[in-house]
C-alpha positions in Angstrom: 28.9 2.0 7.7 29.7 0.7 4.2 26.8 -1.8 4.5 24.4 1.1 5.3 25.7 3.1 2.3 25.5 0.1 0.0 21.9 -0.6 1.2 21.0 3.1 0.7 22.4 3.0 -2.8 20.7 -0.3 -3.9 17.4 1.0 -2.3 17.8 4.3 -4.2 18.3 2.5 -7.5 15.4 0.1 -6.8 13.0 3.0 -6.5 14.1 4.6 -9.8 13.1 2.9 -13.0 16.3 0.8 -12.9 16.1 -2.8 -11.8 17.5 -3.6 -8.3 16.6 -5.8 -5.4 16.7 -3.9 -2.2 14.6 -6.3 -0.2 17.1 -9.1 -0.7 19.9 -6.7 0.3 18.0 -5.7 3.5 17.3 -9.3 4.4 20.9 -10.4 3.8 22.3 -7.6 6.0 19.8 -8.4 8.8 20.8 -12.0 8.6 24.5 -11.1 8.9 23.7 -9.1 12.0 26.5 -6.6 11.6 24.4 -3.5 11.8 21.4 -2.6 13.9 18.1 -3.5 12.2 16.7 0.0 12.8 19.6 1.6 11.0 19.2 -0.9 8.1 15.5 -0.1 7.8 16.2 3.6 8.0 18.9 3.4 5.3 16.7 1.4 2.9 13.7 3.6 3.5 15.6 6.8 2.9 17.3 5.5 -0.2 14.0 4.2 -1.6 12.1 7.3 -0.8 14.7 9.6 -2.4 14.8 7.3 -5.5 11.0 7.8 -5.8 11.6 11.5 -5.5 13.8 11.3 -8.6 10.8 9.7 -10.4 8.6 12.6 -9.3 11.0 15.1 -10.7 11.3 13.1 -13.9 7.5 13.2 -14.2 7.4 16.9 -13.6 9.9 17.7 -16.4 10.1 14.8 -18.8 6.6 14.0 -19.7 7.1 15.8 -23.0 9.4 12.9 -23.9 7.0 10.1 -23.0 6.5 9.0 -26.6 10.3 8.5 -27.2 11.8 5.0 -27.4 14.4 5.8 -24.7 11.8 7.1 -22.2 12.1 4.6 -19.2 8.4 4.0 -18.7 6.3 2.5 -21.5 3.1 4.4 -22.4 0.8 1.6 -21.3 2.3 1.5 -17.8 2.3 5.2 -17.4 -1.4 5.3 -18.6 -2.3 2.6 -16.1 -0.5 4.4 -13.3 -2.2 7.7 -14.3 -5.6 6.0 -14.2 -4.9 4.6 -10.7 -3.8 8.1 -9.7 -6.9 9.8 -11.1 -9.2 7.2 -9.6 -7.7 7.1 -6.1 -5.8 10.4 -5.9 -2.8 10.9 -3.8 -3.7 7.9 -1.6 -2.6 5.7 -4.5 0.9 6.6 -3.5 0.5 4.3 -0.5 1.0 1.6 -3.2 4.3 3.0 -4.3 6.0 0.1 -2.6 4.3 -2.4 -4.9 6.1 -4.1 -7.7 5.2 -3.2 -11.3 2.9 -0.3 -10.5 4.8 1.5 -7.7 7.5 3.2 -9.8 5.1 4.4 -12.5 2.8 5.7 -9.8 5.6 7.9 -8.5 6.3 9.2 -12.0 2.5 9.8 -12.6 2.4 11.8 -9.3 5.0 14.2 -10.8 3.2 14.3 -14.2 0.0 15.2 -12.4 1.7 17.8 -10.3 1.1 16.2 -6.9 2.6 18.7 -4.3 6.1 17.4 -3.4 5.6 17.4 0.4 2.5 15.3 0.3 4.1 13.0 -2.2 7.2 12.6 0.0 5.1 11.9 3.1 2.9 9.2 1.5 5.8 7.5 -0.3 7.9 7.5 2.9 5.1 5.8 4.8 4.7 3.2 2.1 8.3 2.5 1.6 9.1 2.3 5.3 6.1 0.1 5.9 7.4 -2.4 3.3 10.9 -2.4 4.8 9.5 -2.9 8.3 7.5 -5.9 7.0 10.6 -7.3 5.3 12.6 -6.9 8.5 9.9 -8.5 10.6 9.7 -11.5 8.2 13.5 -11.8 8.1 13.8 -11.6 11.9 11.1 -14.2 12.4 13.1 -16.6 10.2 16.5 -16.0 11.8 
């Protein structure tokens, strides 16, 4: 149970704007084989999706601070993510799993007032898909 909570926590942090490596955590726990793979994927997916929800809420309320030095996303990354979002709409959230652009996309969704439930659904699909792929790759190597 502590492994699941730890994976949930690291996955949550990895989805926020803080650096963390949830894929390595998932792969390691699958390799150890102490928890069912389905529960590990579920814990990672829930944590990562909820971490992205934090970004959405930050985007909704904190955009007025975007020009401040302490703001966690630099203006150029937020501008790039906003451009992607304007170009592809809510479907760009299916790239929320991607390194570099994923976290700013979830922040941009909040800034641009994407409805929370559609945000949550698309991000959950993207995050779960990534963890399923990591699990499949890990299992094929074990």
